[in-house]
C-alpha positions as CSV (number, residue, x, y, z in Angstrom):
1,X,23.5,-17.4,-9.3
2,X,22.2,-17.9,-5.8
3,X,19.3,-20.0,-4.5
4,X,17.3,-17.1,-3.5
5,X,17.5,-15.7,-7.2
6,X,16.6,-18.8,-8.8
7,X,13.8,-19.4,-6.8
8,X,12.7,-16.1,-7.8
9,X,13.4,-16.5,-11.2
10,X,11.6,-20.0,-11.4
11,X,8.5,-19.1,-9.6
12,X,8.1,-15.7,-11.7
13,X,5.6,-16.5,-14.1
14,X,3.4,-18.1,-11.5
15,X,3.4,-14.8,-9.6
16,X,2.4,-12.9,-13.1
17,X,-0.5,-15.3,-13.5
18,X,-1.6,-14.8,-9.7
19,X,-1.3,-11.2,-9.8
20,X,-3.0,-9.8,-12.7
21,X,-4.6,-11.1,-16.1
22,X,-2.9,-12.6,-19.1
23,X,-3.1,-9.8,-21.4
24,X,-1.2,-6.8,-19.7
25,X,-3.5,-4.7,-18.0
26,X,-3.4,-0.8,-18.8
27,X,-0.6,1.2,-16.3
28,X,-1.8,3.4,-13.6
29,X,1.2,4.7,-12.2
30,X,4.3,6.1,-14.1
31,X,7.0,8.0,-12.7
32,X,9.6,9.0,-15.3
33,X,13.0,10.1,-14.0
34,X,11.3,11.6,-11.0
35,X,12.9,13.2,-8.0
36,X,12.1,15.4,-5.0
37,X,14.8,17.6,-3.3
38,X,13.3,19.9,-0.3
39,X,14.8,23.0,0.7
40,X,17.7,25.0,-1.5
41,X,21.8,25.1,-1.5
42,X,23.9,23.3,1.0
43,X,20.8,22.8,3.5
44,X,18.4,21.3,0.9
45,X,18.1,17.3,1.1
46,X,17.3,15.0,-2.0
47,X,14.7,12.4,-0.5
48,X,14.4,10.8,-3.5
49,X,17.1,10.0,-6.5
50,X,16.0,10.0,-9.8
51,X,13.2,7.0,-10.2
52,X,11.4,5.4,-12.8
53,X,8.7,3.0,-12.0
54,X,5.6,1.6,-14.0
55,X,2.4,-0.2,-11.9
56,X,0.1,-1.6,-13.7
57,X,-3.9,-1.6,-12.6
58,X,-4.5,-4.7,-10.0
59,X,-0.9,-4.9,-9.1
60,X,-0.2,-4.5,-5.1
61,X,3.5,-3.0,-4.8
62,X,5.3,-3.5,-1.5
63,X,8.5,-0.5,-1.1
64,X,10.8,-1.9,1.0
65,X,14.3,-0.3,2.4
66,X,16.4,1.6,5.1
67,X,14.4,4.7,6.9
68,X,14.1,8.0,4.9
69,X,15.1,6.0,1.7
70,X,11.9,8.3,-0.3
71,X,9.3,5.5,0.3
72,X,6.7,7.4,1.9
73,X,7.7,10.5,-0.6
74,X,6.6,8.1,-3.8
75,X,3.6,7.5,-2.1
76,X,2.9,11.5,-1.4
77,X,4.1,12.2,-5.2
78,X,1.4,9.8,-6.4
79,X,-1.3,11.6,-4.3
80,X,-0.2,14.8,-5.4
81,X,0.9,15.9,-2.0
82,X,4.3,16.6,-3.2
83,X,5.5,17.8,-6.5
84,X,8.5,16.5,-8.3
85,X,11.8,18.8,-8.7
86,X,12.5,16.6,-11.6
87,X,10.6,14.3,-14.0
88,X,7.0,13.5,-14.4
89,X,4.3,11.9,-12.2
90,X,1.5,10.4,-14.3
91,X,-1.4,8.4,-12.4
92,X,-4.2,7.5,-14.2
93,X,-3.0,8.3,-17.7
94,X,-2.9,11.7,-16.9
95,X,-0.1,13.9,-15.0
96,X,-1.1,14.4,-11.5
97,X,-3.3,17.5,-10.6
98,X,-4.6,17.3,-14.2
99,X,-7.4,14.6,-13.5
100,X,-8.4,12.9,-10.4
101,X,-8.2,9.6,-9.5
102,X,-10.2,8.2,-6.9
103,X,-7.7,7.6,-3.7
104,X,-7.8,5.6,-0.4
105,X,-5.2,6.3,2.1
106,X,-4.6,4.1,5.4
107,X,-1.7,4.8,8.2
108,X,0.3,3.6,10.7
109,X,-2.7,5.8,13.0
110,X,-6.3,5.3,12.3
111,X,-6.8,8.5,13.1
112,X,-10.6,8.0,13.5
113,X,-13.3,10.8,14.6
114,X,-13.7,10.2,18.4
115,X,-17.1,11.6,18.6
116,X,-18.4,9.5,15.4
117,X,-19.4,5.6,15.9
118,X,-17.4,3.1,13.5
119,X,-20.1,3.3,11.0
120,X,-20.3,7.0,10.7
121,X,-16.5,7.1,10.6
122,X,-15.9,4.7,7.7
123,X,-19.0,6.4,5.9
124,X,-17.0,9.6,5.7
125,X,-15.5,9.4,2.3
126,X,-19.0,8.5,0.6
127,X,-19.7,12.2,2.4
128,X,-16.8,14.4,0.8
129,X,-15.4,12.1,-2.6
130,X,-17.2,12.5,-5.7
131,X,-19.4,11.6,-7.0
132,X,-20.9,10.3,-3.7
133,X,-21.2,13.5,-2.1
134,X,-23.9,14.3,-4.5
135,X,-26.4,11.3,-3.1
136,X,-25.0,11.3,0.5
137,X,-28.1,13.0,2.2
138,X,-30.5,10.7,0.1
139,X,-28.3,7.5,0.6
140,X,-26.6,7.9,3.8
141,X,-29.3,5.8,5.8
142,X,-30.1,3.3,3.2
143,X,-27.6,2.3,0.1
144,X,-24.5,3.9,2.0
145,X,-25.4,2.3,5.3
146,X,-25.6,-1.3,3.8
147,X,-22.4,-0.3,1.8
148,X,-20.6,0.5,5.2
149,X,-22.2,-2.6,7.0
150,X,-21.0,-5.2,4.2
151,X,-17.5,-3.9,4.3
152,X,-17.8,-4.1,8.2
153,X,-19.0,-7.4,8.1
154,X,-15.9,-8.3,5.7
155,X,-13.3,-7.8,8.7
156,X,-15.7,-9.0,11.1
157,X,-16.6,-5.8,12.9
158,X,-20.5,-6.4,12.4
159,X,-21.0,-5.8,15.9
160,X,-18.9,-2.3,16.6
161,X,-20.6,-0.5,14.0
162,X,-22.0,1.5,16.7
163,X,-19.2,1.6,18.9
164,X,-16.9,4.6,19.0
165,X,-13.3,4.0,18.2
166,X,-12.2,4.5,21.7
167,X,-14.1,1.1,22.6
168,X,-11.8,-0.8,19.9
169,X,-8.4,-2.5,19.9
170,X,-5.7,-1.2,17.8
171,X,-6.3,-3.9,15.4
172,X,-10.3,-3.8,15.0
173,X,-9.3,0.3,14.5
174,X,-7.0,-0.7,11.7
175,X,-9.7,-2.9,10.3
176,X,-12.0,-0.1,10.6
177,X,-9.5,2.0,8.5
178,X,-9.3,-0.3,5.8
179,X,-12.7,-0.3,5.4
180,X,-12.9,3.3,5.2
181,X,-9.9,3.6,2.5
182,X,-11.9,0.9,0.5
183,X,-16.0,2.4,1.3
184,X,-15.8,4.6,-1.9
185,X,-14.1,2.1,-4.3
186,X,-10.7,3.6,-4.9
187,X,-8.9,3.0,-8.0
188,X,-5.8,3.6,-6.0
189,X,-5.1,2.4,-2.6
190,X,-2.0,3.9,-0.6
191,X,-0.5,2.2,2.4
192,X,2.1,4.0,4.5
193,X,2.8,1.6,7.4
194,X,-0.7,0.7,8.2
195,X,0.3,-2.3,10.9
196,X,3.3,-0.7,12.2
197,X,2.1,0.1,15.5
198,X,0.3,-3.3,16.0
199,X,2.1,-6.5,17.6
200,X,3.1,-9.4,15.4
201,X,0.0,-11.6,15.7
202,X,-2.5,-8.7,15.4
203,X,-0.3,-7.5,11.8
204,X,-0.5,-11.3,10.8
205,X,-3.9,-11.5,11.1
206,X,-4.5,-8.3,9.6
207,X,-2.2,-9.8,6.7
208,X,-5.3,-11.7,5.7
209,X,-7.4,-9.1,6.2
210,X,-6.0,-6.9,3.7
211,X,-5.4,-9.4,0.9
212,X,-9.2,-10.6,1.7
213,X,-9.8,-7.5,0.9
214,X,-7.9,-6.5,-2.3
215,X,-8.7,-9.7,-3.8
216,X,-12.4,-9.1,-3.5
217,X,-12.2,-5.3,-4.9
218,X,-8.3,-5.3,-7.0
219,X,-7.6,-1.7,-6.5
220,X,-4.1,-1.0,-7.1
221,X,-2.2,-0.7,-4.1
222,X,1.3,0.7,-3.0
223,X,2.4,-0.3,0.4
224,X,5.4,0.9,2.3
225,X,6.5,-1.3,5.2
226,X,9.6,-2.1,6.9
227,X,8.4,-6.1,7.2
228,X,10.3,-8.1,4.4
229,X,7.5,-10.9,5.5
230,X,4.6,-8.5,5.3
231,X,6.0,-7.0,2.0
232,X,6.3,-10.8,0.5
233,X,2.9,-11.9,1.9
234,X,0.9,-9.2,0.4
235,X,2.8,-7.8,-2.4
236,X,2.7,-9.1,-6.3
237,X,6.1,-7.1,-6.4
238,X,8.5,-5.8,-4.2
239,X,10.8,-2.4,-4.8
240,X,13.9,-2.4,-2.5
241,X,15.0,1.0,-2.2
242,X,18.5,2.1,-1.5
243,X,19.4,4.5,1.4
244,X,18.8,8.4,0.5
245,X,18.9,9.9,-2.2
246,X,16.3,7.1,-2.3
247,X,16.1,4.8,-5.7
248,X,14.7,1.8,-6.7
249,X,17.3,-1.2,-6.6
250,X,15.4,-3.9,-6.9
251,X,12.3,-4.7,-8.5
252,X,11.1,-8.2,-8.3
253,X,8.0,-10.3,-8.8
254,X,6.6,-12.0,-6.0
255,X,6.3,-16.0,-6.5
256,X,3.5,-17.5,-5.0
257,X,0.0,-17.6,-5.8
258,X,-2.7,-15.6,-4.0
259,X,-4.5,-16.2,-1.6
260,X,-1.2,-16.6,0.7
261,X,-1.4,-17.9,4.4
262,X,1.1,-17.8,7.1
263,X,2.0,-21.3,6.3
264,X,3.3,-19.9,2.9
265,X,6.0,-17.5,4.5
266,X,7.7,-20.8,6.0
267,X,8.2,-21.9,2.8
268,X,12.0,-22.1,1.5
269,X,11.3,-20.0,-1.2
270,X,9.8,-17.4,0.6
271,X,12.3,-17.4,3.2
272,X,14.9,-17.6,0.3
273,X,13.3,-14.4,-1.1
274,X,12.8,-12.4,2.6
275,X,16.8,-13.4,2.6
276,X,17.7,-11.7,-0.9
277,X,15.7,-8.9,0.1
278,X,17.6,-8.3,3.5
279,X,20.8,-8.8,1.6
280,X,19.8,-5.9,-0.8
281,X,19.0,-3.8,2.4
282,X,21.7,-4.4,5.2
283,X,25.1,-3.7,3.4
284,X,23.3,-0.5,2.8
285,X,22.5,0.3,6.4
286,X,26.3,-0.7,7.6
287,X,27.7,1.3,5.2
288,X,26.9,4.7,6.5
289,X,23.2,4.7,4.9
290,X,20.6,7.5,6.6
291,X,18.5,5.8,9.9
């Protein structure tokens, strides 16, 4: 057994303690032999091979793998934007489409409405998502404004609530984007390369911001990223996927207690974990995997 695997085994118990409670939390997501194929016949593409996955309440799952391996497809399955070709997707104890689960989403582009202030952009989910929308007109200038301002303060944007998106830097926009994704207290948070367009220093700063928000709110999180350090810094588990048709080839607990710091990423065990993940991915890419 190589050193990285020994490190993963040695610290797995501590990772479980830090990421979830001692008793097994309930399952929030279940993928049962799920696959997704787009198109028909020879021109069709299998985006996701047969995949089985369980995610429990409060876990933070990072998905890594080569481009086109189906990472984002899993997020779309869970959100109900894509239906499986085969298998069953269960979210919140019910098959997707049967019962709504409150979901927050953040993507690589913040997609803020340029004509609305930061405060009003962050407040949008409270205007459209049940049960908040029923009280929006009555609470928008009171309780809901206080909720938004508290989140903005938590990410260091107190002084920018009345600014417009075009007046903010990329990093500030992503902080506001995270606030918008969390303002309606989602049980499930889906993140698709939320920091992919940012420079490394800003990315690392926002890792700490996202970690603090997750520790405070404790939603279940699915994160798609190409950054192995990001995956290990944030995740309680890392799922490594193969090239298309993608499938999960490794599901590894991350063996470090929360909260984590940038210093954590320089520890030998952390470096060994990253090396192990890369060894699983790189051979796939160099043997003809999809780009």
